[in-house]
Each structure stands twice: as C-alpha cells, then as structure tokens.
N, C-alpha and C positions, 0 to 999 in steps of 0.2 A: 504494500499500499504506499509506504514512504517513497519507494521508487517511482511508482505511477504518478504520485503527486509531484515529485521532483521533475519527472519528465514533462508533466503538464505545465509546470512552472516555467521550465526552459522554453517549451513551445510558445507560451504566451509571452515570455519575455523576449523572445527572438523576433516577435512581430513588432512592426513599427507602431509606436503609440501614436497613431493618427489623432490629432487634436481636432475632433469633430466639433462643430458649432455647439452641440449640447454639452460636450465635456468642457470646452472652453468657458461657456457661460456659467456652468456649475462651479468650476474652479474659481472664476472670478467672484461669483457670489459668496463663496465660502471665504475667500481672502478678505472681501470687503467686511463681511460679518465679523471676522476674527479681528481685524484692525480697529473695527468700530467699538468692539468690546474691550480693547486694550487701551488703558489710560495712557496718553502720551505724557512725557516729561519735558521740562525745560531743556532745551538743547544746550550744547556747550558753545558759548560765544563770549566775546568781550565787547565793551562799549565805553564811550565817554559820556559823563554826565555834565550838562550845562545848566546853569540857572539863569533865568530871564526875568527881570522885573524893572518896571519903569523904562522899558526899552533898552536896558543895559544887559548884556550877557557875559557871564563869567564862568569859569570852570568850576565845577562842583564835585568832581571825582572820577575815578576810573573803576569800572565794574568788570568782574570775571565771574562767569556763571558756569556751573557744571551740575546738571540735574537739580537737586533741591538745595545745593550749596552756592553761596555767593561770597565773593571776596570784594570789599570796597575799600579803595585807597582814596583818602579825602585830603584836599589841601589844608582843611582845618586841623588835621592831626598828622603833621609831617613825619613824626617819628613813630607812627603807629598805623594799624590797619584793622578793619573789621572783618569778622567772620560770622556768617549767618548760615544756620542749618535749619531749613524750614521743616524738615522731617521730625525734628525733636519736639517743638522747636527751640532754638537757643540762638543768641547773638553775644559775641565777645569782642572787646577791644583788646587788640594784641600789640604789646610794645616789645619788639624783638631784642633791642639792645640790652635792656635790664632782665630780659628772659621772664616777663610777667604777662598775665592777661587777666582780664576782670569781665564781669557781666556788663554788657554795653549800656544796659538800662535806657535812659533818655539821653544819651550822649548826642544823638542826631536822629532826626525823623527819618533820614534815608534808610536806615537799616530796618525800619518797620514798614516802609512802603515798597521800596525796591526789592522785592522778593518774588520768587516764582508763585504764581496764583492759578487758581482754576478760572478760566476765561468766562465760565458760565456763573461763578459764584466767588468773585475775589474777595468779598468782605469777610469770608470765613478765615483766610490766612492773615489779612490785615489785622483782624480782631485778635487772633492768636499771637501775632507779633506785639500787638499793644500790651496784651497780658504779660508777655516776656519782659517788656520794658517796665513793667510795674505801674502802669497807668491805672488808677483807681476808678471804681464805678464805671467799667466799661459796658456791661450789659450786652444786649445784642445789637449788633451793627445792622445797618440796612443799605443795600446797594440797588439804586434805581437805574435801570438801563436807559440810555439816550441813543439817538441815531448813530450809526457807525460812522467812523471818519477814517481818512487816510493820512498817515504821517510818513513822509518820506517814501512814498510809493508802497507803504505797508498798511494793510487793512487792520483796523483796530476796533475792539469793542469798547464802548464808552460807558462809564458808570459814575454816578454821583453817589459818593459813599458818605453816610451819616452815622458817626458813632453814637452810642447811647449818651455819651457826654463828651464834650469837646467840639472841635470845629470841622465842619464838612470839607470835602475835597472832591475833585474830579480826577478819574484815572482812565487813561487810554491803555487798553490791554492788547498786545499782539497775540493773536490766537496761536500762531505758528510756535512762537517761542514761549508762550505762556508766561509772559512777563510784561510789567508795565513799561510803555514807551514814554509816557508822560504823566506827571502829576501836577495838578494846578491847585493851589491852596486858596482859601477864600480871601486872602489879602492880594490876590492877583499874580503871585509868583508862580512861575512854571519851571519844573526841573524835567529835562528831556534826555533820554538815551539816544546818543547819536553815534554815527560811525560804527555801526554794529558789524562785527567780523565774525562769521561762523567758523570757529577754529577749535581744534581740540586743547583743552586746558589740562596742564600738568596737575596730577592729583595732589602733589605737595603744597600747591598754592592754597589749598583749602584746609590744611592741618595746622594744629598748634606747633610752634617750634618745639623741637625735642628738648625735653628737660625743662620746659616752661612751668612755672608754678602760678597758681591762682592767687591773685591779690584780693583780699577782702577789705574794702574800706571801713566796714562796720567794725571788723576786728580791730583795725588800727585805732579807731576811735575809742573803743573799749579799753584798749592798751593805754592810750594817752590818758584816760579818765583815771587809771591807777597811779599815774605819775604826778609829780608835783606841779607840772605845767598846766594841769587842767583847772580851769576856774569855772565853777558851776554858775549858771545864770541866777540872779537874785530870786529867792523864793522857790527854786527847783530843788528837787531831791538830789542828794550827793550821789 
C-alpha cells in the first residue's frame, strides 16, 4: 500500500501543476484571507521630526522605528536619547555617558504621541503611553475620525483625539507604517515626520546600553532627606 501511494504521489508530482483559473482564484482568495487576518506591524524606518509654529519650522528630533520599538534623539536632550517599547508599554530616557537610564515620564510629549498605533483606533496606544508617563485622571480617550488627507504623497487617517482630561490634539496616521505622520496640538503647533526612509534598523539601537543602571529620582530624594542638607518645608512632616 505504501508503495502504491508513493507511486501515485510520483505520478501526480510529475504532472505539470497547471494553474487553472479556478486554482489561481482559490489560491488568491486564500492568500487575501490569510493576510487580512494577520495584524501588520510598524515597518522598519527612520524619519526626521520638525516642529512648525507661527510659520517658523525647527528640528524636533530624529526617529528610528522597528516594530513596536522607537528610538528618539531630541535636540532638547543632546546627551541622551529615548527608548519606547509600545508592546510593554514603557518609555525610558537613556544617558549613555554615565551609563544610566530612567523612566521618561513627562520629559517630552513626543514619546507619548510618536509611537506605533492601530490606524483604526490610535487612542488606545496614546492612552497607554499617557499612563506610562504618569498623567493622572486619564480615563477613556476618544478618537473622532475626520476626512482622510495626504501628507507628502502618503494617505493618512485623521483623528481628533480627546483625553479624559487634558488638551485635545489632531493626529494624521500613515496606515502603511501604522505611525503618526503629524500631530497638531490645540495651540497651533505641528510636529511632522519627514524624509521617511524605509530601511532596516540595527537591533542594538533599541536596547539599553550594556551595564546601564536605572536611576530612580525618588530614591535620590529619599536619600537626601536622610542627610543634613534636607530642609523640610514649614509645617510639613520631617
């Protein structure tokens, strides 16, 4: 029986697999169904961030993205860089020279907004990153869709995001990259990702420096409180 099955297999395998219209359409339908059910991730790319307000444009930083991870180099922090991991989620400010890192918290709004998002529901990730930053009383965010727009020949989904507390903003989401191309705050400032380059990113760019230790500002404050230099505010507990 095994020999007969083997012979039948060889006979069938020796035939030319003619791609009949029915077979082609069936395979195509199967591929479309499979890819539709597979969630796409942010591609690997780099970009420049610019900030425009009152007609003046300045550099706001350099982005590198790989999957759910983002590295942000900002001119406001020349001796440091930010690492964001949307899958955890987590955000760190890293200072390579002294070999330390700390929670980014509210260092800059860029680490909360320029993160990989779901183009159909970006508020979920924005809210998660706000919670990582320690912003109190977040509640549920609301993203209201607006007509799609094109930025630099890229089609974007547009949303007006309203936090439970805080100031609303508008986000333009690139569906292909699953990433904001522009954020406009309610004071009229716009931060835009430009010069996007689809290129593989070295994995080491998104890792903490080897041997880096976490710096805890609260622990330092508690240590200072135990020293002679601490002066308690009038009426406060020692």
